C-alpha positions in Angstrom: 24.9 11.1 2.8 21.5 12.4 1.5 18.2 10.7 1.9 16.0 10.1 -1.1 12.8 12.0 -1.6 11.2 8.7 -2.4 11.8 7.4 1.1 10.2 10.6 2.5 7.1 10.1 0.2 6.9 6.5 1.3 7.2 7.5 5.0 4.4 10.1 4.6 2.2 7.6 2.7 2.8 4.8 5.3 2.0 7.2 8.2 -1.2 8.4 6.6 -2.2 4.8 5.9 -1.4 3.7 9.4 -3.3 6.6 10.9 -6.4 6.0 8.8 -6.3 2.3 9.5 -6.2 3.0 13.2 -9.1 5.4 12.8 -11.1 2.8 11.1 -10.2 0.2 13.7 -11.4 2.5 16.5 -14.6 3.2 14.5 -15.5 -0.4 13.5 -13.9 -2.5 16.3 -14.0 -0.2 19.3 -17.3 1.4 18.4 -16.1 5.1 18.5 -18.2 7.0 16.0 -16.3 9.9 14.4 -17.6 13.4 14.8 -17.7 15.9 11.9 -14.2 17.3 12.7 -12.8 13.8 12.9 -14.1 13.0 9.4 -12.7 16.3 8.1 -9.3 15.4 9.6 -9.5 12.0 8.0 -10.1 13.6 4.6 -6.9 15.6 5.0 -4.9 12.5 5.9 -6.3 10.8 2.8 -5.4 13.8 0.6 -1.9 14.0 2.0 -1.4 10.2 1.5 -2.7 10.4 -2.0 -0.3 13.2 -3.0 2.6 11.3 -1.3 1.9 8.0 -3.2 1.5 9.9 -6.5 4.9 11.6 -5.9 6.3 8.2 -5.0 5.1 6.6 -8.2 5.8 9.5 -10.6 9.1 10.6 -9.0 8.8 14.3 -10.0 11.7 16.6 -10.9 12.5 19.6 -8.8 9.3 21.7 -9.7 7.1 18.6 -9.2 8.8 18.0 -5.8 8.0 21.6 -4.8 4.4 21.2 -5.9 4.0 17.9 -4.1 5.6 19.3 -1.0 3.4 22.3 -1.1 0.2 20.3 -1.5 1.2 18.0 1.3 2.2 20.9 3.6 -1.1 22.8 2.8 -3.1 19.7 3.5 -1.3 19.1 6.8 -1.7 22.7 7.8 -5.5 22.6 7.1 -5.9 19.3 8.8 -3.9 20.6 11.8 -6.2 23.6 11.9 -9.2 21.4 12.2 -7.5 19.3 14.8 -6.7 22.4 16.8 -10.4 23.6 16.5 -11.5 20.2 18.0 -8.9 20.5 20.8 -10.3 24.0 21.5 -13.9 22.7 21.5 -12.8 20.0 24.0 -11.3 22.6 26.3 -14.5 24.7 26.5 -16.5 24.8 29.7 -19.6 22.7 29.4 -21.9 25.7 29.2 -20.1 27.1 26.2 -20.0 23.9 24.1 -22.2 24.2 21.0 -25.3 22.0 20.8 -25.0 18.6 19.3 -26.2 18.3 15.7 -27.9 15.5 13.8 -25.9 12.6 12.4 -23.9 13.2 9.2 -26.2 10.8 7.3 -29.2 12.8 8.2 -27.5 16.1 7.4 -26.4 15.0 3.9 -29.8 13.5 3.1 -32.0 16.3 4.5 -30.1 19.6 4.7 -28.8 21.8 1.9 -25.2 20.8 1.0 -23.8 24.1 2.2 -25.2 23.7 5.6 -24.1 20.1 5.9 -20.5 21.1 4.9 -20.6 24.0 7.3 -21.3 21.7 10.2 -18.7 19.2 8.9 -16.1 22.0 8.9 -17.1 23.8 12.1 -18.0 20.9 14.3 -20.7 20.7 16.9 -21.1 19.5 20.5 -20.2 15.9 19.5 -16.7 17.2 18.7 -16.2 18.5 22.2 -16.7 15.1 23.8 -13.4 13.3 24.7 -14.0 9.6 24.3 -10.5 8.3 23.8 -7.1 9.2 25.3 -3.6 7.9 25.3 -1.0 9.2 27.7 -3.5 11.8 28.7 -4.0 13.3 25.2 -7.1 13.0 23.2 -7.3 11.8 19.6 -7.4 15.3 18.0 -4.2 16.1 20.0 -2.5 13.1 18.5 -3.9 14.0 15.1 -2.4 17.5 15.5 1.0 16.0 16.4 0.8 13.7 13.3 -0.1 16.7 11.1 2.9 18.7 12.3 5.2 15.7 11.8 3.9 15.0 8.3 4.1 18.7 7.4 7.8 18.7 8.5 8.4 15.6 6.4 6.7 17.3 3.4 9.0 20.3 3.7 12.0 18.0 4.0 11.1 16.3 0.7 11.7 19.5 -1.2 15.0 20.6 0.5 18.0 20.9 -1.8 20.1 18.3 -0.1 17.5 15.7 -0.4 18.2 13.5 -3.5 15.5 13.2 -6.1 
């Protein structure tokens, strides 16, 4: 009995929506302000979810399934890379943590766009601060786990035994 690719697309979309909803909850209800790397990871969850919902709606043939799967996998790999960078920053000794930068609003209003995006992608000292944990793991660790799971689901959506 084969599973339908539509169920996998729905699963990926639902997971991305749930993860983003929880991120917004922690930001607006719990008062946890996202660092540059957190925002970058959110962008990759959004992109993955958008590709999944488009594949769910348009129900592509085999080539389209490969393209959708590849886009979702690449997005998850990139997002996982940024999550890993944040985990690495959080594990640095305090004397090696980069200096904290200005707020994102300030950067995008007053700095050249290339410098603002560089900080957004590389992170700063704010990204090394662990302000939330669950079962002893920080938010970027959970984000990395989610990216790995979503990447596996994206690959599964293109496998030959998965029904269109």
